[in-house]
C-alpha distance (Angstrom), angle and dihedral (degrees) to the residues before:
residue distance angle dihedral
M1 . . .
L2 3.81 . .
A3 3.82 90.9 .
Y4 3.81 90.7 50.3
W5 3.78 91.4 48.9
R6 3.82 92.7 50.1
F7 3.79 89.3 51.5
Y8 3.81 95.7 43.9
W9 3.82 108.0 42.5
P10 3.82 96.6 62.7
L11 3.81 89.6 51.8
A12 3.80 90.8 49.2
L13 3.81 89.9 53.3
I14 3.80 89.7 54.4
G15 3.80 89.2 64.9
V16 3.80 89.8 52.8
G17 3.81 90.7 51.8
M18 3.80 92.4 51.4
V19 3.82 92.3 50.3
L20 3.81 90.6 48.5
S21 3.79 89.5 52.8
V22 3.81 91.0 58.4
Q23 3.82 91.5 46.0
F24 3.80 90.9 53.8
Q25 3.81 90.1 49.1
N26 3.80 89.9 53.0
A27 3.82 92.2 46.0
T28 3.80 90.4 51.3
L29 3.80 93.3 50.3
A30 3.81 89.6 47.8
K31 3.82 88.4 64.8
Y32 3.81 94.2 57.7
P33 3.82 123.0 90.7
N34 3.82 110.2 -93.2
A35 3.80 88.8 24.2
V36 3.80 94.0 170.1
T37 3.80 91.3 56.5
E38 3.83 91.7 45.7
L39 3.80 91.8 51.7
A40 3.81 91.8 46.3
V41 3.81 92.5 50.1
L42 3.82 91.1 48.7
A43 3.81 91.1 48.4
L44 3.80 92.0 51.8
A45 3.81 92.7 45.6
Y46 3.79 93.0 47.8
G47 3.79 89.5 47.1
V48 3.80 90.3 59.7
F49 3.81 94.1 37.9
S50 3.82 92.4 49.4
F51 3.80 90.8 55.7
F52 3.82 88.1 65.6
N53 3.79 98.4 30.5
A54 3.82 91.0 55.8
S55 3.80 88.5 68.3
L56 3.81 88.0 68.9
Q57 3.79 96.7 56.8
F58 3.79 94.9 96.4
I59 3.80 97.0 49.3
A60 3.81 90.1 95.0
Q61 3.80 88.9 57.6
L62 3.81 90.3 46.5
S63 3.80 93.0 55.1
N64 3.80 91.3 41.6
V65 3.82 91.8 54.7
Y66 3.80 104.3 32.3
A67 3.82 105.8 30.1
R68 3.81 95.5 79.2
S69 3.82 100.0 129.0
P70 3.81 134.4 29.8
Y71 3.82 90.5 -101.1
A72 3.80 93.4 46.5
T73 3.80 90.4 47.1
R74 3.81 91.6 53.8
Q75 3.81 91.6 47.0
S76 3.80 92.1 47.5
W77 3.80 91.0 48.5
R78 3.84 91.0 50.9
F79 3.78 89.7 50.8
V80 3.82 91.0 50.6
V81 3.82 92.1 50.4
L82 3.81 91.4 49.2
A83 3.81 94.4 43.8
S84 3.83 91.9 47.6
A85 3.81 91.5 50.4
L86 3.80 91.4 48.7
I87 3.81 91.4 48.3
M88 3.81 91.4 48.3
M89 3.82 95.2 50.7
P90 3.83 98.4 73.2
L91 3.81 89.9 46.0
A92 3.81 89.7 51.5
V93 3.81 90.2 49.7
I94 3.81 91.1 50.7
A95 3.81 92.3 46.1
G96 3.78 96.8 43.3
T97 3.79 106.0 41.2
H98 3.79 136.0 69.9
S99 3.80 91.2 -128.3
G100 3.81 90.1 52.1
M101 3.78 91.0 51.1
A102 3.81 90.4 46.4
L103 3.80 87.9 54.3
I104 3.82 90.7 51.5
S105 3.80 90.5 48.0
T106 3.79 91.8 50.4
I107 3.81 96.7 44.6
F108 3.80 95.0 48.7
S109 3.83 97.7 30.2
I110 3.78 92.7 -130.0
D111 3.79 131.2 147.7
E112 3.78 126.6 -105.6
N113 3.81 94.5 -96.9
L114 3.82 94.4 53.9
T115 3.79 90.8 42.4
G116 3.79 89.8 55.6
R117 3.81 90.7 50.5
V118 3.82 91.4 50.3
G119 3.80 88.6 48.7
E120 3.81 90.4 51.9
Y121 3.80 90.5 55.6
L122 3.80 91.8 45.9
V123 3.81 93.0 52.7
L124 3.80 89.3 52.0
L125 3.82 92.3 45.1
C126 3.83 95.4 52.5
P127 3.84 96.2 85.7
L128 3.80 89.2 52.5
I129 3.81 88.2 71.2
L130 3.81 89.2 63.6
L131 3.80 93.4 41.5
N132 3.80 93.6 46.9
G133 3.79 90.7 51.0
Q134 3.80 88.7 56.8
R135 3.80 92.0 43.9
H136 3.79 91.9 53.8
F137 3.81 91.9 45.0
F138 3.79 94.7 53.6
S139 3.80 91.9 40.0
G140 3.81 88.1 57.5
L141 3.79 89.8 52.8
M142 3.82 89.9 51.0
V143 3.80 91.0 51.0
Q144 3.81 90.2 46.7
A145 3.82 88.1 54.9
K146 3.84 88.7 48.7
L147 3.80 91.1 -119.2
T148 3.79 94.4 138.3
G149 3.80 92.1 136.2
W150 3.80 89.2 60.6
M151 3.80 88.6 47.9
T152 3.80 89.6 58.9
T153 3.79 92.2 48.3
I154 3.80 91.6 49.1
N155 3.80 90.8 47.1
F156 3.79 92.3 54.3
I157 3.81 90.6 47.9
Y158 3.83 86.0 52.9
L159 3.81 89.0 51.4
A160 3.82 91.8 49.4
V161 3.83 91.1 50.5
V162 3.81 91.2 49.3
I163 3.82 92.8 49.1
A164 3.82 93.4 45.6
T165 3.81 91.3 48.9
L166 3.80 92.7 47.3
L167 3.81 91.9 50.5
T168 3.81 92.1 46.0
G169 3.80 92.6 48.7
L170 3.80 91.1 48.0
A171 3.83 92.1 48.6
L172 3.80 90.7 50.1
A173 3.83 91.1 46.5
I174 3.81 91.9 -125.6
K175 3.79 116.6 172.8
P176 3.85 109.6 -79.5
A177 3.81 96.4 -122.3
Y178 3.80 90.9 54.6
V179 3.79 92.5 46.1
V180 3.81 96.9 49.1
V181 3.80 98.7 40.0
G182 3.80 92.1 36.3
A183 3.80 91.4 54.3
E184 3.80 91.5 49.5
T185 3.80 92.6 46.0
L186 3.80 94.5 47.5
G187 3.82 90.2 47.0
V188 3.80 91.9 52.0
I189 3.83 92.1 46.5
V190 3.81 91.3 52.2
M191 3.81 89.4 46.2
L192 3.81 91.0 51.2
C193 3.79 91.9 50.4
L194 3.80 90.3 51.9
L195 3.80 93.2 45.1
């Protein structure tokens, strides 16, 4: 039981860190003028983004199970890159085309201005599909190596980077979409480097 607990608790803390990241994003947006609109736009954008991003959730398990030799690791990594690119493409089409924005407008019954704001977030969020695929892949390798304690440490460094970037962006009065997505992107890049 002690071995199970040592393996499990760091992974459980990772979930806490990810939830805190979202709470800090919301708290940052709440400090901007028109906070209600900013939070609504982010919620709509993340709703669309999450539909695609959810497809990546099992990549950690894929690398944990299949990446058991140098050759298998390379093959698994290639698959993750290809799968992430294929998952990102429909999101990019939605975010970058008039028909995609019309679809967003129709689904959520929002006006042209709000649709454009959601589209702005989605364009910025697209690269996170590729980055998150890599993050999950390398996280799976860390779990496979039973380095869950390091995973927790890396996750809290990610959280610190996100918070610092959010506070800096807010202090500099940078546009909310750039602050929120930029903080997430920078956090994931730092996490990937550490992984």
